[in-house]
PDBQT receptor file of N, H, CA, C and O in Angstrom, charges set to zero:
ATOM      1  N   MET A   1     -20.680 -27.365 -24.323  1.00  0.00    +0.000 N 
ATOM      2  CA  MET A   1     -20.469 -27.037 -22.791  1.00  0.00    +0.000 C 
ATOM      3  C   MET A   1     -19.903 -25.421 -22.961  1.00  0.00    +0.000 C 
ATOM      4  O   MET A   1     -20.465 -24.515 -22.346  1.00  0.00    +0.000 OA
ATOM      5  N   ASP A   2     -18.846 -25.186 -23.774  1.00  0.00    +0.000 N 
ATOM      6  H   ASP A   2     -18.390 -25.922 -24.274  1.00  0.00    +0.000 HD
ATOM      7  CA  ASP A   2     -18.439 -23.991 -23.738  1.00  0.00    +0.000 C 
ATOM      8  C   ASP A   2     -19.618 -22.751 -23.963  1.00  0.00    +0.000 C 
ATOM      9  O   ASP A   2     -19.685 -21.713 -23.305  1.00  0.00    +0.000 OA
ATOM     10  N   MET A   3     -20.440 -23.132 -24.981  1.00  0.00    +0.000 N 
ATOM     11  H   MET A   3     -20.385 -23.975 -25.516  1.00  0.00    +0.000 HD
ATOM     12  CA  MET A   3     -21.611 -22.030 -25.120  1.00  0.00    +0.000 C 
ATOM     13  C   MET A   3     -22.434 -21.907 -23.877  1.00  0.00    +0.000 C 
ATOM     14  O   MET A   3     -22.748 -20.789 -23.468  1.00  0.00    +0.000 OA
ATOM     15  N   TYR A   4     -22.843 -23.126 -23.180  1.00  0.00    +0.000 N 
ATOM     16  H   TYR A   4     -22.588 -24.034 -23.512  1.00  0.00    +0.000 HD
ATOM     17  CA  TYR A   4     -23.608 -22.806 -21.840  1.00  0.00    +0.000 C 
ATOM     18  C   TYR A   4     -22.777 -22.144 -21.091  1.00  0.00    +0.000 C 
ATOM     19  O   TYR A   4     -23.223 -21.115 -20.583  1.00  0.00    +0.000 OA
ATOM     20  N   LEU A   5     -21.573 -22.466 -20.847  1.00  0.00    +0.000 N 
ATOM     21  H   LEU A   5     -21.211 -23.302 -21.260  1.00  0.00    +0.000 HD
ATOM     22  CA  LEU A   5     -20.797 -21.556 -19.703  1.00  0.00    +0.000 C 
ATOM     23  C   LEU A   5     -20.734 -20.089 -20.162  1.00  0.00    +0.000 C 
ATOM     24  O   LEU A   5     -20.619 -19.265 -19.254  1.00  0.00    +0.000 OA
ATOM     25  N   SER A   6     -20.793 -19.601 -21.502  1.00  0.00    +0.000 N 
ATOM     26  H   SER A   6     -20.886 -20.270 -22.239  1.00  0.00    +0.000 HD
ATOM     27  CA  SER A   6     -20.717 -18.328 -21.889  1.00  0.00    +0.000 C 
ATOM     28  C   SER A   6     -21.995 -17.770 -21.727  1.00  0.00    +0.000 C 
ATOM     29  O   SER A   6     -22.021 -16.540 -21.691  1.00  0.00    +0.000 OA
ATOM     30  N   ASP A   7     -23.243 -18.469 -21.600  1.00  0.00    +0.000 N 
ATOM     31  H   ASP A   7     -23.222 -19.468 -21.629  1.00  0.00    +0.000 HD
ATOM     32  CA  ASP A   7     -24.525 -17.839 -21.496  1.00  0.00    +0.000 C 
ATOM     33  C   ASP A   7     -24.674 -17.500 -19.870  1.00  0.00    +0.000 C 
ATOM     34  O   ASP A   7     -25.325 -16.515 -19.522  1.00  0.00    +0.000 OA
ATOM     35  N   ILE A   8     -24.119 -18.255 -19.026  1.00  0.00    +0.000 N 
ATOM     36  H   ILE A   8     -23.590 -19.055 -19.309  1.00  0.00    +0.000 HD
ATOM     37  CA  ILE A   8     -24.132 -17.974 -17.589  1.00  0.00    +0.000 C 
ATOM     38  C   ILE A   8     -24.004 -16.629 -17.306  1.00  0.00    +0.000 C 
ATOM     39  O   ILE A   8     -24.710 -16.179 -16.404  1.00  0.00    +0.000 OA
ATOM     40  N   TYR A   9     -23.122 -15.777 -17.989  1.00  0.00    +0.000 N 
ATOM     41  H   TYR A   9     -22.548 -16.143 -18.722  1.00  0.00    +0.000 HD
ATOM     42  CA  TYR A   9     -22.728 -14.373 -17.668  1.00  0.00    +0.000 C 
ATOM     43  C   TYR A   9     -23.871 -13.407 -18.204  1.00  0.00    +0.000 C 
ATOM     44  O   TYR A   9     -23.983 -12.252 -17.795  1.00  0.00    +0.000 OA
ATOM     45  N   THR A  10     -24.656 -13.937 -19.090  1.00  0.00    +0.000 N 
ATOM     46  H   THR A  10     -24.565 -14.875 -19.423  1.00  0.00    +0.000 HD
ATOM     47  CA  THR A  10     -25.739 -12.997 -19.740  1.00  0.00    +0.000 C 
ATOM     48  C   THR A  10     -27.363 -13.412 -19.228  1.00  0.00    +0.000 C 
ATOM     49  O   THR A  10     -28.309 -12.628 -19.319  1.00  0.00    +0.000 OA
ATOM     50  N   ILE A  11     -27.445 -14.646 -18.742  1.00  0.00    +0.000 N 
ATOM     51  H   ILE A  11     -26.677 -15.283 -18.668  1.00  0.00    +0.000 HD
ATOM     52  CA  ILE A  11     -28.865 -15.046 -18.427  1.00  0.00    +0.000 C 
ATOM     53  C   ILE A  11     -29.395 -14.428 -17.227  1.00  0.00    +0.000 C 
ATOM     54  O   ILE A  11     -30.617 -14.296 -17.144  1.00  0.00    +0.000 OA
ATOM     55  N   SER A  12     -28.632 -14.025 -16.271  1.00  0.00    +0.000 N 
ATOM     56  H   SER A  12     -27.640 -14.132 -16.338  1.00  0.00    +0.000 HD
ATOM     57  CA  SER A  12     -29.231 -13.291 -15.126  1.00  0.00    +0.000 C 
ATOM     58  C   SER A  12     -29.780 -11.932 -15.564  1.00  0.00    +0.000 C 
ATOM     59  O   SER A  12     -30.769 -11.526 -14.955  1.00  0.00    +0.000 OA
ATOM     60  N   VAL A  13     -29.305 -11.236 -16.466  1.00  0.00    +0.000 N 
ATOM     61  H   VAL A  13     -28.501 -11.566 -16.961  1.00  0.00    +0.000 HD
ATOM     62  CA  VAL A  13     -30.022  -9.959 -16.940  1.00  0.00    +0.000 C 
ATOM     63  C   VAL A  13     -31.322 -10.210 -17.544  1.00  0.00    +0.000 C 
ATOM     64  O   VAL A  13     -32.253  -9.427 -17.354  1.00  0.00    +0.000 OA
ATOM     65  N   ASN A  14     -31.456 -11.359 -18.332  1.00  0.00    +0.000 N 
ATOM     66  H   ASN A  14     -30.700 -11.995 -18.487  1.00  0.00    +0.000 HD
ATOM     67  CA  ASN A  14     -32.710 -11.734 -18.853  1.00  0.00    +0.000 C 
ATOM     68  C   ASN A  14     -33.707 -12.117 -17.806  1.00  0.00    +0.000 C 
ATOM     69  O   ASN A  14     -34.870 -11.722 -17.896  1.00  0.00    +0.000 OA
ATOM     70  N   LEU A  15     -33.278 -12.911 -16.762  1.00  0.00    +0.000 N 
ATOM     71  H   LEU A  15     -32.334 -13.231 -16.689  1.00  0.00    +0.000 HD
ATOM     72  CA  LEU A  15     -34.315 -13.351 -15.622  1.00  0.00    +0.000 C 
ATOM     73  C   LEU A  15     -34.802 -12.180 -15.026  1.00  0.00    +0.000 C 
ATOM     74  O   LEU A  15     -35.977 -12.068 -14.678  1.00  0.00    +0.000 OA
ATOM     75  N   ALA A  16     -33.875 -11.216 -14.879  1.00  0.00    +0.000 N 
ATOM     76  H   ALA A  16     -32.920 -11.308 -15.162  1.00  0.00    +0.000 HD
ATOM     77  CA  ALA A  16     -34.203 -10.117 -13.987  1.00  0.00    +0.000 C 
ATOM     78  C   ALA A  16     -34.996  -9.037 -14.841  1.00  0.00    +0.000 C 
ATOM     79  O   ALA A  16     -35.447  -8.024 -14.307  1.00  0.00    +0.000 OA
ATOM     80  N   GLY A  17     -35.125  -9.273 -16.030  1.00  0.00    +0.000 N 
ATOM     81  H   GLY A  17     -34.759 -10.096 -16.464  1.00  0.00    +0.000 HD
ATOM     82  CA  GLY A  17     -35.997  -8.275 -16.881  1.00  0.00    +0.000 C 
ATOM     83  C   GLY A  17     -35.301  -7.116 -17.186  1.00  0.00    +0.000 C 
ATOM     84  O   GLY A  17     -36.005  -6.144 -17.459  1.00  0.00    +0.000 OA
ATOM     85  N   LEU A  18     -34.134  -6.973 -17.207  1.00  0.00    +0.000 N 
ATOM     86  H   LEU A  18     -33.562  -7.762 -16.985  1.00  0.00    +0.000 HD
ATOM     87  CA  LEU A  18     -33.490  -5.645 -17.382  1.00  0.00    +0.000 C 
ATOM     88  C   LEU A  18     -33.138  -5.423 -18.868  1.00  0.00    +0.000 C 
ATOM     89  O   LEU A  18     -32.986  -6.395 -19.609  1.00  0.00    +0.000 OA
ATOM     90  N   PRO A  19     -33.011  -4.186 -19.303  1.00  0.00    +0.000 N 
ATOM     91  CA  PRO A  19     -32.447  -3.984 -20.621  1.00  0.00    +0.000 C 
ATOM     92  C   PRO A  19     -31.089  -4.035 -20.697  1.00  0.00    +0.000 C 
ATOM     93  O   PRO A  19     -30.419  -3.532 -19.795  1.00  0.00    +0.000 OA
ATOM     94  N   ALA A  20     -30.494  -4.653 -21.786  1.00  0.00    +0.000 N 
ATOM     95  H   ALA A  20     -31.038  -5.062 -22.518  1.00  0.00    +0.000 HD
ATOM     96  CA  ALA A  20     -29.039  -4.689 -21.720  1.00  0.00    +0.000 C 
ATOM     97  C   ALA A  20     -28.560  -4.865 -23.263  1.00  0.00    +0.000 C 
ATOM     98  O   ALA A  20     -29.374  -5.264 -24.096  1.00  0.00    +0.000 OA
ATOM     99  N   LEU A  21     -27.513  -4.625 -23.548  1.00  0.00    +0.000 N 
ATOM    100  H   LEU A  21     -26.852  -4.300 -22.872  1.00  0.00    +0.000 HD
ATOM    101  CA  LEU A  21     -26.769  -4.711 -25.058  1.00  0.00    +0.000 C 
ATOM    102  C   LEU A  21     -25.463  -4.912 -24.716  1.00  0.00    +0.000 C 
ATOM    103  O   LEU A  21     -24.934  -4.679 -23.629  1.00  0.00    +0.000 OA
ATOM    104  N   SER A  22     -24.907  -5.419 -25.844  1.00  0.00    +0.000 N 
ATOM    105  H   SER A  22     -25.336  -5.608 -26.727  1.00  0.00    +0.000 HD
ATOM    106  CA  SER A  22     -23.493  -5.784 -25.850  1.00  0.00    +0.000 C 
ATOM    107  C   SER A  22     -22.833  -4.818 -27.079  1.00  0.00    +0.000 C 
ATOM    108  O   SER A  22     -23.349  -4.820 -28.196  1.00  0.00    +0.000 OA
ATOM    109  N   LEU A  23     -21.732  -4.054 -26.788  1.00  0.00    +0.000 N 
ATOM    110  H   LEU A  23     -21.313  -4.052 -25.880  1.00  0.00    +0.000 HD
ATOM    111  CA  LEU A  23     -21.223  -3.222 -27.573  1.00  0.00    +0.000 C 
ATOM    112  C   LEU A  23     -19.767  -3.650 -27.842  1.00  0.00    +0.000 C 
ATOM    113  O   LEU A  23     -19.004  -3.685 -26.876  1.00  0.00    +0.000 OA
ATOM    114  N   PRO A  24     -19.265  -4.013 -29.199  1.00  0.00    +0.000 N 
ATOM    115  CA  PRO A  24     -17.796  -4.330 -29.315  1.00  0.00    +0.000 C 
ATOM    116  C   PRO A  24     -16.990  -2.965 -29.047  1.00  0.00    +0.000 C 
ATOM    117  O   PRO A  24     -17.388  -1.867 -29.435  1.00  0.00    +0.000 OA
ATOM    118  N   ILE A  25     -15.883  -3.171 -28.378  1.00  0.00    +0.000 N 
ATOM    119  H   ILE A  25     -15.560  -4.064 -28.063  1.00  0.00    +0.000 HD
ATOM    120  CA  ILE A  25     -15.018  -2.055 -27.990  1.00  0.00    +0.000 C 
ATOM    121  C   ILE A  25     -13.643  -1.890 -28.488  1.00  0.00    +0.000 C 
ATOM    122  O   ILE A  25     -12.990  -0.848 -28.554  1.00  0.00    +0.000 OA
ATOM    123  N   MET A  26     -13.289  -3.147 -28.845  1.00  0.00    +0.000 N 
ATOM    124  H   MET A  26     -13.819  -3.994 -28.791  1.00  0.00    +0.000 HD
ATOM    125  CA  MET A  26     -11.754  -3.271 -29.261  1.00  0.00    +0.000 C 
ATOM    126  C   MET A  26     -11.424  -4.811 -29.746  1.00  0.00    +0.000 C 
ATOM    127  O   MET A  26     -12.220  -5.715 -29.495  1.00  0.00    +0.000 OA
ATOM    128  N   LYS A  27     -10.269  -5.033 -30.414  1.00  0.00    +0.000 N 
ATOM    129  H   LYS A  27      -9.622  -4.299 -30.618  1.00  0.00    +0.000 HD
ATOM    130  CA  LYS A  27      -9.911  -6.339 -30.647  1.00  0.00    +0.000 C 
ATOM    131  C   LYS A  27      -8.699  -6.912 -29.829  1.00  0.00    +0.000 C 
ATOM    132  O   LYS A  27      -7.757  -6.149 -29.612  1.00  0.00    +0.000 OA
ATOM    133  N   ASN A  28      -8.657  -8.126 -29.385  1.00  0.00    +0.000 N 
ATOM    134  H   ASN A  28      -9.422  -8.746 -29.561  1.00  0.00    +0.000 HD
ATOM    135  CA  ASN A  28      -7.520  -8.561 -28.537  1.00  0.00    +0.000 C 
ATOM    136  C   ASN A  28      -6.349  -8.818 -29.392  1.00  0.00    +0.000 C 
ATOM    137  O   ASN A  28      -6.440  -8.596 -30.599  1.00  0.00    +0.000 OA
ATOM    138  N   ALA A  29      -5.239  -9.272 -28.868  1.00  0.00    +0.000 N 
ATOM    139  H   ALA A  29      -5.165  -9.452 -27.887  1.00  0.00    +0.000 HD
ATOM    140  CA  ALA A  29      -3.985  -9.607 -29.597  1.00  0.00    +0.000 C 
ATOM    141  C   ALA A  29      -4.137 -10.619 -30.672  1.00  0.00    +0.000 C 
ATOM    142  O   ALA A  29      -3.419 -10.699 -31.668  1.00  0.00    +0.000 OA
ATOM    143  N   ASP A  30      -5.132 -11.379 -30.378  1.00  0.00    +0.000 N 
ATOM    144  H   ASP A  30      -5.716 -11.314 -29.569  1.00  0.00    +0.000 HD
ATOM    145  CA  ASP A  30      -5.517 -12.375 -31.515  1.00  0.00    +0.000 C 
ATOM    146  C   ASP A  30      -6.649 -12.044 -32.607  1.00  0.00    +0.000 C 
ATOM    147  O   ASP A  30      -7.187 -12.856 -33.359  1.00  0.00    +0.000 OA
ATOM    148  N   GLY A  31      -6.875 -10.734 -32.523  1.00  0.00    +0.000 N 
ATOM    149  H   GLY A  31      -6.438 -10.074 -31.912  1.00  0.00    +0.000 HD
ATOM    150  CA  GLY A  31      -7.906 -10.159 -33.519  1.00  0.00    +0.000 C 
ATOM    151  C   GLY A  31      -9.235 -10.442 -33.243  1.00  0.00    +0.000 C 
ATOM    152  O   GLY A  31     -10.120 -10.154 -34.049  1.00  0.00    +0.000 OA
ATOM    153  N   MET A  32      -9.485 -11.041 -32.058  1.00  0.00    +0.000 N 
ATOM    154  H   MET A  32      -8.766 -11.274 -31.403  1.00  0.00    +0.000 HD
ATOM    155  CA  MET A  32     -11.025 -11.318 -31.688  1.00  0.00    +0.000 C 
ATOM    156  C   MET A  32     -11.523 -10.128 -31.139  1.00  0.00    +0.000 C 
ATOM    157  O   MET A  32     -10.807  -9.310 -30.561  1.00  0.00    +0.000 OA
ATOM    158  N   PRO A  33     -12.844  -9.998 -31.321  1.00  0.00    +0.000 N 
ATOM    159  CA  PRO A  33     -13.588  -8.681 -30.689  1.00  0.00    +0.000 C 
ATOM    160  C   PRO A  33     -13.743  -8.900 -29.312  1.00  0.00    +0.000 C 
ATOM    161  O   PRO A  33     -13.971 -10.039 -28.906  1.00  0.00    +0.000 OA
ATOM    162  N   VAL A  34     -13.636  -7.854 -28.469  1.00  0.00    +0.000 N 
ATOM    163  H   VAL A  34     -13.450  -6.928 -28.799  1.00  0.00    +0.000 HD
ATOM    164  CA  VAL A  34     -14.012  -7.752 -27.158  1.00  0.00    +0.000 C 
ATOM    165  C   VAL A  34     -15.054  -6.855 -26.958  1.00  0.00    +0.000 C 
ATOM    166  O   VAL A  34     -15.014  -5.751 -27.500  1.00  0.00    +0.000 OA
ATOM    167  N   GLY A  35     -16.083  -7.225 -26.169  1.00  0.00    +0.000 N 
ATOM    168  H   GLY A  35     -16.114  -8.122 -25.728  1.00  0.00    +0.000 HD
ATOM    169  CA  GLY A  35     -17.281  -6.507 -26.058  1.00  0.00    +0.000 C 
ATOM    170  C   GLY A  35     -17.576  -6.042 -24.574  1.00  0.00    +0.000 C 
ATOM    171  O   GLY A  35     -17.071  -6.615 -23.608  1.00  0.00    +0.000 OA
ATOM    172  N   LEU A  36     -18.324  -5.094 -24.479  1.00  0.00    +0.000 N 
ATOM    173  H   LEU A  36     -18.734  -4.628 -25.264  1.00  0.00    +0.000 HD
ATOM    174  CA  LEU A  36     -18.837  -4.440 -23.229  1.00  0.00    +0.000 C 
ATOM    175  C   LEU A  36     -20.227  -4.536 -23.113  1.00  0.00    +0.000 C 
ATOM    176  O   LEU A  36     -20.995  -4.164 -24.000  1.00  0.00    +0.000 OA
ATOM    177  N   GLN A  37     -20.654  -5.136 -21.801  1.00  0.00    +0.000 N 
ATOM    178  H   GLN A  37     -20.030  -5.438 -21.081  1.00  0.00    +0.000 HD
ATOM    179  CA  GLN A  37     -22.109  -5.383 -21.749  1.00  0.00    +0.000 C 
ATOM    180  C   GLN A  37     -22.820  -4.316 -20.899  1.00  0.00    +0.000 C 
ATOM    181  O   GLN A  37     -22.489  -4.221 -19.718  1.00  0.00    +0.000 OA
ATOM    182  N   LEU A  38     -23.713  -3.554 -21.371  1.00  0.00    +0.000 N 
ATOM    183  H   LEU A  38     -23.982  -3.632 -22.331  1.00  0.00    +0.000 HD
ATOM    184  CA  LEU A  38     -24.225  -2.442 -20.753  1.00  0.00    +0.000 C 
ATOM    185  C   LEU A  38     -25.746  -2.919 -20.172  1.00  0.00    +0.000 C 
ATOM    186  O   LEU A  38     -26.556  -3.571 -20.831  1.00  0.00    +0.000 OA
ATOM    187  N   ILE A  39     -25.901  -2.541 -19.076  1.00  0.00    +0.000 N 
ATOM    188  H   ILE A  39     -25.243  -2.011 -18.541  1.00  0.00    +0.000 HD
ATOM    189  CA  ILE A  39     -27.228  -2.957 -18.331  1.00  0.00    +0.000 C 
ATOM    190  C   ILE A  39     -27.957  -1.655 -17.738  1.00  0.00    +0.000 C 
ATOM    191  O   ILE A  39     -27.288  -0.911 -17.020  1.00  0.00    +0.000 OA
ATOM    192  N   ALA A  40     -29.098  -1.394 -17.966  1.00  0.00    +0.000 N 
ATOM    193  H   ALA A  40     -29.641  -1.999 -18.549  1.00  0.00    +0.000 HD
ATOM    194  CA  ALA A  40     -29.809  -0.349 -17.502  1.00  0.00    +0.000 C 
ATOM    195  C   ALA A  40     -30.908  -0.708 -16.470  1.00  0.00    +0.000 C 
ATOM    196  O   ALA A  40     -31.209  -1.882 -16.256  1.00  0.00    +0.000 OA
ATOM    197  N   ALA A  41     -31.450   0.246 -15.887  1.00  0.00    +0.000 N 
ATOM    198  H   ALA A  41     -31.206   1.200 -16.061  1.00  0.00    +0.000 HD
ATOM    199  CA  ALA A  41     -32.561  -0.058 -14.898  1.00  0.00    +0.000 C 
ATOM    200  C   ALA A  41     -33.944  -0.447 -15.758  1.00  0.00    +0.000 C 
ATOM    201  O   ALA A  41     -34.131  -0.016 -16.896  1.00  0.00    +0.000 OA
ATOM    202  N   PRO A  42     -34.800  -1.239 -15.126  1.00  0.00    +0.000 N 
ATOM    203  CA  PRO A  42     -36.092  -1.687 -15.631  1.00  0.00    +0.000 C 
ATOM    204  C   PRO A  42     -36.694  -0.449 -16.333  1.00  0.00    +0.000 C 
ATOM    205  O   PRO A  42     -36.777   0.636 -15.757  1.00  0.00    +0.000 OA
ATOM    206  N   TYR A  43     -37.060  -0.631 -17.451  1.00  0.00    +0.000 N 
ATOM    207  H   TYR A  43     -36.993  -1.513 -17.918  1.00  0.00    +0.000 HD
ATOM    208  CA  TYR A  43     -37.921   0.394 -18.396  1.00  0.00    +0.000 C 
ATOM    209  C   TYR A  43     -37.030   1.503 -18.734  1.00  0.00    +0.000 C 
ATOM    210  O   TYR A  43     -37.560   2.510 -19.205  1.00  0.00    +0.000 OA
ATOM    211  N   ASP A  44     -35.715   1.482 -18.565  1.00  0.00    +0.000 N 
ATOM    212  H   ASP A  44     -35.285   0.665 -18.183  1.00  0.00    +0.000 HD
ATOM    213  CA  ASP A  44     -35.033   2.850 -18.952  1.00  0.00    +0.000 C 
ATOM    214  C   ASP A  44     -34.098   2.347 -20.231  1.00  0.00    +0.000 C 
ATOM    215  O   ASP A  44     -32.869   2.361 -20.174  1.00  0.00    +0.000 OA
ATOM    216  N   GLU A  45     -34.791   1.934 -21.301  1.00  0.00    +0.000 N 
ATOM    217  H   GLU A  45     -35.790   1.923 -21.346  1.00  0.00    +0.000 HD
ATOM    218  CA  GLU A  45     -33.947   1.592 -22.521  1.00  0.00    +0.000 C 
ATOM    219  C   GLU A  45     -33.457   2.829 -23.152  1.00  0.00    +0.000 C 
ATOM    220  O   GLU A  45     -32.501   2.696 -23.916  1.00  0.00    +0.000 OA
ATOM    221  N   GLN A  46     -33.973   4.093 -22.959  1.00  0.00    +0.000 N 
ATOM    222  H   GLN A  46     -34.750   4.202 -22.339  1.00  0.00    +0.000 HD
ATOM    223  CA  GLN A  46     -33.501   5.217 -23.677  1.00  0.00    +0.000 C 
ATOM    224  C   GLN A  46     -32.169   5.606 -23.135  1.00  0.00    +0.000 C 
ATOM    225  O   GLN A  46     -31.285   5.989 -23.902  1.00  0.00    +0.000 OA
ATOM    226  N   THR A  47     -31.983   5.526 -21.845  1.00  0.00    +0.000 N 
ATOM    227  H   THR A  47     -32.700   5.215 -21.222  1.00  0.00    +0.000 HD
ATOM    228  CA  THR A  47     -30.787   5.870 -21.185  1.00  0.00    +0.000 C 
ATOM    229  C   THR A  47     -29.479   4.873 -21.674  1.00  0.00    +0.000 C 
ATOM    230  O   THR A  47     -28.317   5.252 -21.827  1.00  0.00    +0.000 OA
ATOM    231  N   LEU A  48     -29.955   3.636 -21.854  1.00  0.00    +0.000 N 
ATOM    232  H   LEU A  48     -30.899   3.328 -21.730  1.00  0.00    +0.000 HD
ATOM    233  CA  LEU A  48     -29.055   2.579 -22.457  1.00  0.00    +0.000 C 
ATOM    234  C   LEU A  48     -28.634   2.986 -23.795  1.00  0.00    +0.000 C 
ATOM    235  O   LEU A  48     -27.446   3.050 -24.115  1.00  0.00    +0.000 OA
ATOM    236  N   PHE A  49     -29.593   3.258 -24.569  1.00  0.00    +0.000 N 
ATOM    237  H   PHE A  49     -30.557   3.206 -24.310  1.00  0.00    +0.000 HD
ATOM    238  CA  PHE A  49     -29.281   3.691 -26.045  1.00  0.00    +0.000 C 
ATOM    239  C   PHE A  49     -28.579   4.936 -26.229  1.00  0.00    +0.000 C 
ATOM    240  O   PHE A  49     -27.916   5.132 -27.248  1.00  0.00    +0.000 OA
ATOM    241  N   ASP A  50     -28.678   5.775 -25.327  1.00  0.00    +0.000 N 
ATOM    242  H   ASP A  50     -29.216   5.616 -24.499  1.00  0.00    +0.000 HD
ATOM    243  CA  ASP A  50     -27.929   6.954 -25.399  1.00  0.00    +0.000 C 
ATOM    244  C   ASP A  50     -26.578   6.894 -24.943  1.00  0.00    +0.000 C 
ATOM    245  O   ASP A  50     -25.647   7.374 -25.590  1.00  0.00    +0.000 OA
ATOM    246  N   GLY A  51     -26.436   6.257 -23.733  1.00  0.00    +0.000 N 
ATOM    247  H   GLY A  51     -27.193   5.867 -23.208  1.00  0.00    +0.000 HD
ATOM    248  CA  GLY A  51     -25.057   5.736 -23.354  1.00  0.00    +0.000 C 
ATOM    249  C   GLY A  51     -24.348   4.984 -24.305  1.00  0.00    +0.000 C 
ATOM    250  O   GLY A  51     -23.193   5.315 -24.576  1.00  0.00    +0.000 OA
ATOM    251  N   SER A  52     -24.889   3.994 -24.864  1.00  0.00    +0.000 N 
ATOM    252  H   SER A  52     -25.827   3.725 -24.643  1.00  0.00    +0.000 HD
ATOM    253  CA  SER A  52     -24.093   3.188 -25.989  1.00  0.00    +0.000 C 
ATOM    254  C   SER A  52     -23.867   3.865 -27.356  1.00  0.00    +0.000 C 
ATOM    255  O   SER A  52     -22.925   3.542 -28.080  1.00  0.00    +0.000 OA
ATOM    256  N   LEU A  53     -24.753   4.803 -27.677  1.00  0.00    +0.000 N 
ATOM    257  H   LEU A  53     -25.518   5.065 -27.088  1.00  0.00    +0.000 HD
ATOM    258  CA  LEU A  53     -24.387   5.838 -28.686  1.00  0.00    +0.000 C 
ATOM    259  C   LEU A  53     -23.171   6.529 -28.439  1.00  0.00    +0.000 C 
ATOM    260  O   LEU A  53     -22.301   6.588 -29.308  1.00  0.00    +0.000 OA
ATOM    261  N   SER A  54     -23.027   7.114 -27.198  1.00  0.00    +0.000 N 
ATOM    262  H   SER A  54     -23.734   7.065 -26.492  1.00  0.00    +0.000 HD
ATOM    263  CA  SER A  54     -22.125   8.085 -26.816  1.00  0.00    +0.000 C 
ATOM    264  C   SER A  54     -20.665   7.182 -26.989  1.00  0.00    +0.000 C 
ATOM    265  O   SER A  54     -19.702   7.507 -27.683  1.00  0.00    +0.000 OA
ATOM    266  N   LEU A  55     -20.799   5.994 -26.170  1.00  0.00    +0.000 N 
ATOM    267  H   LEU A  55     -21.582   5.730 -25.606  1.00  0.00    +0.000 HD
ATOM    268  CA  LEU A  55     -19.571   5.249 -26.111  1.00  0.00    +0.000 C 
ATOM    269  C   LEU A  55     -19.026   4.915 -27.580  1.00  0.00    +0.000 C 
ATOM    270  O   LEU A  55     -17.859   5.038 -27.951  1.00  0.00    +0.000 OA
ATOM    271  N   GLU A  56     -20.091   4.476 -28.322  1.00  0.00    +0.000 N 
ATOM    272  H   GLU A  56     -21.039   4.376 -28.021  1.00  0.00    +0.000 HD
ATOM    273  CA  GLU A  56     -19.726   4.124 -29.844  1.00  0.00    +0.000 C 
ATOM    274  C   GLU A  56     -19.006   5.107 -30.527  1.00  0.00    +0.000 C 
ATOM    275  O   GLU A  56     -18.088   4.731 -31.255  1.00  0.00    +0.000 OA
ATOM    276  N   SER A  57     -19.271   6.377 -30.419  1.00  0.00    +0.000 N 
ATOM    277  H   SER A  57     -20.017   6.683 -29.827  1.00  0.00    +0.000 HD
ATOM    278  CA  SER A  57     -18.813   7.456 -31.170  1.00  0.00    +0.000 C 
ATOM    279  C   SER A  57     -17.347   7.832 -30.617  1.00  0.00    +0.000 C 
ATOM    280  O   SER A  57     -16.430   8.243 -31.328  1.00  0.00    +0.000 OA
ATOM    281  N   GLU A  58     -17.286   7.623 -29.245  1.00  0.00    +0.000 N 
ATOM    282  H   GLU A  58     -18.031   7.289 -28.667  1.00  0.00    +0.000 HD
ATOM    283  CA  GLU A  58     -15.926   7.874 -28.558  1.00  0.00    +0.000 C 
ATOM    284  C   GLU A  58     -14.917   6.819 -28.871  1.00  0.00    +0.000 C 
ATOM    285  O   GLU A  58     -13.760   7.109 -29.173  1.00  0.00    +0.000 OA
ATOM    286  N   ILE A  59     -15.387   5.521 -28.795  1.00  0.00    +0.000 N 
ATOM    287  H   ILE A  59     -16.328   5.286 -28.550  1.00  0.00    +0.000 HD
ATOM    288  CA  ILE A  59     -14.460   4.346 -29.043  1.00  0.00    +0.000 C 
ATOM    289  C   ILE A  59     -14.153   4.267 -30.411  1.00  0.00    +0.000 C 
ATOM    290  O   ILE A  59     -12.969   4.050 -30.669  1.00  0.00    +0.000 OA
ATOM    291  N   ASN A  60     -15.142   4.425 -31.601  1.00  0.00    +0.000 N 
ATOM    292  H   ASN A  60     -16.104   4.602 -31.392  1.00  0.00    +0.000 HD
ATOM    293  CA  ASN A  60     -14.901   4.494 -33.036  1.00  0.00    +0.000 C 
ATOM    294  C   ASN A  60     -14.304   3.008 -33.352  1.00  0.00    +0.000 C 
ATOM    295  O   ASN A  60     -13.271   2.891 -34.013  1.00  0.00    +0.000 OA
ATOM    296  N   TYR A  61     -14.943   1.987 -32.892  1.00  0.00    +0.000 N 
ATOM    297  H   TYR A  61     -15.782   2.082 -32.355  1.00  0.00    +0.000 HD
ATOM    298  CA  TYR A  61     -14.492   0.582 -33.284  1.00  0.00    +0.000 C 
ATOM    299  C   TYR A  61     -14.751   0.426 -34.544  1.00  0.00    +0.000 C 
ATOM    300  O   TYR A  61     -15.796   0.905 -34.983  1.00  0.00    +0.000 OA
ATOM    301  N   LYS A  62     -13.804  -0.321 -35.456  1.00  0.00    +0.000 N 
ATOM    302  H   LYS A  62     -12.955  -0.710 -35.099  1.00  0.00    +0.000 HD
ATOM    303  CA  LYS A  62     -13.761  -0.656 -36.768  1.00  0.00    +0.000 C 
ATOM    304  C   LYS A  62     -13.721  -2.185 -36.730  1.00  0.00    +0.000 C 
ATOM    305  O   LYS A  62     -12.821  -2.852 -36.218  1.00  0.00    +0.000 OA
ATOM    306  N   ALA A  63     -14.766  -2.631 -37.314  1.00  0.00    +0.000 N 
ATOM    307  H   ALA A  63     -15.497  -2.090 -37.730  1.00  0.00    +0.000 HD
ATOM    308  CA  ALA A  63     -15.080  -4.192 -37.594  1.00  0.00    +0.000 C 
ATOM    309  C   ALA A  63     -13.946  -4.857 -38.280  1.00  0.00    +0.000 C 
ATOM    310  O   ALA A  63     -14.015  -6.051 -38.571  1.00  0.00    +0.000 OA
TER     311      ALA A  63
């Protein structure tokens, strides 16, 4: 049930056919990763990749 409920937040992007990715940005107090989901306009994957690369270099997340 928990997995189903977590999918509810991401399935709408898939149904709309939009490019999206999830980027880890930090860890919470329990040491679990926190992610940021980025969504772009249809057929605009390059903007999504460029934006995520910029964020990734600024955040400097360590796994």
